[in-house]
Each structure stands twice: as structure tokens, then as C-alpha cells.
MARVOGU-584279 format. One record per atom (N, C-alpha, C, O): z negated, x negated, y; residue in one letter; atom name; residue number from 1. Coordinates in Angstrom, 1 decimal, padded with zeros to 4 digits. Atoms other than C-alpha are relative to their C-alpha. Layout:
BEGIN
up	east	north	residuo	atomo	num
Z	X	Y	A	CA	NUM;
...
END
This chain:
BEGIN
up	east	north	residuo	atomo	num
-000.2	-001.5	000.1	M	N	1;
-134.5	-190.8	144.7	M	CA	1;
-000.7	000.7	001.3	M	C	1;
-000.4	001.8	001.8	M	O	1;
000.4	-000.6	-001.2	K	N	2;
-136.7	-190.4	147.6	K	CA	2;
000.9	000.1	000.9	K	C	2;
001.0	001.2	001.6	K	O	2;
-000.7	000.3	-001.1	A	N	3;
-134.0	-191.9	149.8	A	CA	3;
000.8	001.1	-000.2	A	C	3;
001.2	001.6	000.9	A	O	3;
-000.9	-001.0	000.0	N	N	4;
-131.8	-189.2	148.5	N	CA	4;
-000.5	001.5	000.3	N	C	4;
000.2	002.5	000.2	N	O	4;
000.3	-000.9	-000.4	E	N	5;
-134.1	-186.8	149.7	E	CA	5;
-000.5	001.0	-000.9	E	C	5;
-000.7	002.1	-000.3	E	O	5;
000.3	-000.8	001.0	F	N	6;
-135.4	-185.1	146.1	F	CA	6;
-001.4	000.0	000.2	F	C	6;
-002.2	-001.0	000.4	F	O	6;
001.3	-000.8	-000.1	D	N	7;
-138.5	-182.9	146.3	D	CA	7;
-000.7	-000.1	-001.3	D	C	7;
-001.9	-000.4	-001.4	D	O	7;
-000.1	-000.7	001.3	V	N	8;
-138.2	-181.9	142.6	V	CA	8;
000.5	-000.5	-001.3	V	C	8;
001.7	-000.6	-001.4	V	O	8;
-000.9	000.7	001.0	V	N	9;
-137.4	-183.3	139.4	V	CA	9;
-000.9	001.0	-000.9	V	C	9;
-002.1	001.2	-000.8	V	O	9;
000.0	-000.7	001.6	H	N	10;
-137.4	-180.8	136.0	H	CA	10;
000.3	-000.8	-001.1	H	C	10;
001.3	-001.6	-001.2	H	O	10;
-000.1	001.1	001.1	L	N	11;
-138.0	-182.4	132.8	L	CA	11;
000.2	001.3	-001.0	L	C	11;
-000.6	002.3	-001.3	L	O	11;
-000.2	-001.2	000.8	S	N	12;
-136.4	-180.2	130.5	S	CA	12;
-000.8	-000.4	-001.7	S	C	12;
-001.2	-001.5	-002.0	S	O	12;
000.3	-000.3	001.1	G	N	13;
-137.4	-179.3	127.0	G	CA	13;
000.1	-001.4	-001.2	G	C	13;
-000.7	-001.8	-002.1	G	O	13;
-000.5	001.3	000.9	C	N	14;
-135.8	-182.3	125.3	C	CA	14;
-000.6	-001.2	000.2	C	C	14;
-000.3	-002.1	-000.7	C	O	14;
000.5	000.9	-000.2	C	N	15;
-137.8	-184.7	126.8	C	CA	15;
-001.3	000.2	-000.5	C	C	15;
-002.2	-000.6	000.0	C	O	15;
001.2	000.4	001.3	T	N	16;
-140.9	-183.8	124.1	T	CA	16;
000.7	-000.4	-001.0	T	C	16;
001.9	-000.4	-001.2	T	O	16;
000.2	000.5	001.5	K	N	17;
-141.4	-185.1	120.8	K	CA	17;
-000.8	001.3	-000.9	K	C	17;
-001.3	002.2	-000.2	K	O	17;
001.1	-000.4	000.5	K	N	18;
-143.4	-183.4	118.1	K	CA	18;
-000.6	-000.6	-000.9	K	C	18;
000.1	-001.3	-001.7	K	O	18;
000.8	000.6	001.0	R	N	19;
-146.2	-184.6	116.3	R	CA	19;
000.3	000.7	-001.7	R	C	19;
001.0	001.6	-002.0	R	O	19;
-000.1	-000.5	001.8	E	N	20;
-146.3	-183.9	112.2	E	CA	20;
-000.7	001.4	000.0	E	C	20;
-000.2	002.4	-000.7	E	O	20;
000.5	-001.6	000.1	N	N	21;
-148.9	-180.9	113.2	N	CA	21;
000.9	000.8	001.0	N	C	21;
000.3	001.9	001.2	N	O	21;
-000.7	-001.0	-000.2	G	N	22;
-146.0	-179.3	115.1	G	CA	22;
-000.3	-000.3	001.7	G	C	22;
000.4	000.3	002.5	G	O	22;
000.5	-000.3	-001.3	E	N	23;
-147.9	-180.1	118.7	E	CA	23;
001.1	-000.7	000.4	E	C	23;
001.7	-001.5	-000.3	E	O	23;
-001.1	000.9	-000.3	K	N	24;
-145.1	-181.4	121.3	K	CA	24;
-000.9	-000.8	001.0	K	C	24;
-002.0	-000.5	001.2	K	O	24;
000.2	001.0	-000.7	Y	N	25;
-145.6	-184.1	123.6	Y	CA	25;
000.9	-000.5	001.2	Y	C	25;
002.0	000.0	001.0	Y	O	25;
-001.1	000.7	-001.0	L	N	26;
-143.6	-185.9	126.6	L	CA	26;
-000.1	-001.2	-000.7	L	C	26;
-001.1	-001.9	-001.1	L	O	26;
-000.3	001.5	000.3	C	N	27;
-141.9	-188.7	125.4	C	CA	27;
-000.8	-001.5	000.8	C	C	27;
-001.0	-001.7	002.0	C	O	27;
000.9	001.0	-001.3	P	N	28;
-143.9	-191.7	126.8	P	CA	28;
001.1	-001.1	000.8	P	C	28;
000.7	-001.8	001.8	P	O	28;
-000.7	000.5	-001.0	K	N	29;
-141.1	-193.3	128.2	K	CA	29;
000.4	000.7	001.5	K	C	29;
000.3	000.3	002.6	K	O	29;
000.1	-000.9	-001.0	I	N	30;
-140.2	-190.1	130.2	I	CA	30;
-001.1	000.3	001.3	I	C	30;
-001.0	000.5	002.5	I	O	30;
001.0	-000.1	-001.0	A	N	31;
-143.7	-189.8	131.2	A	CA	31;
-000.4	-001.4	000.8	A	C	31;
-001.4	-001.4	001.6	A	O	31;
000.3	001.0	-001.0	K	N	32;
-143.7	-193.3	132.8	K	CA	32;
000.6	000.2	001.2	K	C	32;
000.1	000.3	002.3	K	O	32;
-001.1	-000.6	-001.3	I	N	33;
-140.6	-192.2	134.8	I	CA	33;
-000.8	001.3	001.0	I	C	33;
-000.6	001.2	002.2	I	O	33;
000.5	-001.3	-000.3	A	N	34;
-142.5	-188.9	135.6	A	CA	34;
-001.4	-000.2	001.1	A	C	34;
-001.7	000.5	002.1	A	O	34;
000.9	000.4	-000.6	K	N	35;
-145.3	-190.6	136.7	K	CA	35;
000.3	-001.4	001.4	K	C	35;
-000.6	-001.7	002.2	K	O	35;
-000.7	000.9	-001.0	Q	N	36;
-143.5	-193.2	139.1	Q	CA	36;
000.3	000.7	000.8	Q	C	36;
-000.2	000.6	001.9	Q	O	36;
-000.1	-001.1	-001.2	L	N	37;
-142.0	-190.3	140.5	L	CA	37;
-000.6	000.5	001.0	L	C	37;
-000.4	000.4	002.2	L	O	37;
001.2	-000.5	-000.5	E	N	38;
-145.0	-188.5	141.2	E	CA	38;
-000.6	-001.3	001.0	E	C	38;
-000.4	-001.3	002.3	E	O	38;
000.4	001.5	-001.1	D	N	39;
-146.6	-192.0	142.9	D	CA	39;
000.9	000.1	001.1	D	C	39;
000.3	000.1	002.2	D	O	39;
-000.7	-000.5	-001.1	M	N	40;
-143.5	-191.3	145.0	M	CA	40;
000.1	000.9	000.9	M	C	40;
001.0	000.8	001.8	M	O	40;
-000.4	-001.1	-000.1	G	N	41;
-143.9	-188.1	146.0	G	CA	41;
000.3	001.2	-000.3	G	C	41;
-000.1	002.2	000.3	G	O	41;
-000.8	-001.1	000.4	I	N	42;
-141.8	-186.1	144.1	I	CA	42;
-000.6	001.0	-001.4	I	C	42;
-000.9	000.5	-002.4	I	O	42;
000.6	-001.0	001.1	E	N	43;
-142.9	-182.8	142.0	E	CA	43;
000.8	-000.2	-001.1	E	C	43;
002.1	-000.3	-001.1	E	O	43;
-000.4	-000.1	001.7	I	N	44;
-142.6	-183.0	138.2	I	CA	44;
-000.3	001.5	-000.3	I	C	44;
-001.4	002.1	-000.2	I	O	44;
000.1	-001.4	000.4	V	N	45;
-141.9	-179.6	137.1	V	CA	45;
000.2	000.0	-001.7	V	C	45;
001.3	-000.5	-002.0	V	O	45;
-000.1	000.3	001.6	N	N	46;
-142.1	-179.6	133.0	N	CA	46;
000.9	001.6	-000.4	N	C	46;
000.5	002.7	-000.1	N	O	46;
-001.0	-001.1	000.5	G	N	47;
-139.0	-177.1	131.5	G	CA	47;
000.7	000.3	001.1	G	C	47;
000.5	-000.2	002.3	G	O	47;
-001.0	-000.4	-001.0	T	N	48;
-136.4	-175.7	133.4	T	CA	48;
-000.3	001.5	000.3	T	C	48;
-001.3	002.2	000.1	T	O	48;
000.2	-001.8	-001.0	H	N	49;
-135.4	-172.0	135.2	H	CA	49;
000.4	000.6	-001.7	H	C	49;
000.6	001.8	-001.7	H	O	49;
-000.5	-000.8	001.2	H	N	50;
-134.3	-171.1	131.4	H	CA	50;
-000.8	001.2	-000.3	H	C	50;
-000.5	001.9	-001.2	H	O	50;
END
């Protein structure tokens, strides 16, 4: 993605899951990908512009 000059990736609310108590958390697979992107220098923004 960095080769394509992406600077920021927005993670939509659909990337989250809910625990039984209603607490939201980022899907573990998405969290791993987000970490890899951050390590490449790409900013991660939770949520979209809605």
C-alpha cells in the first residue's frame, strides 16, 4: 500500500465486534493488519467521516 502512496486508512465501525457486556473491540484480524500498516508508516483512523 505504501508503494501506492496511501497515507491514511480509515477503519469502519463494521471492523469492530461486541463482547457480551456490549463493549466494542477491533476484530483481531483487522487489528493485526492495522498494526502492519502502522509499522509501514500508514496512519490508521478508527471510524469514517460519517
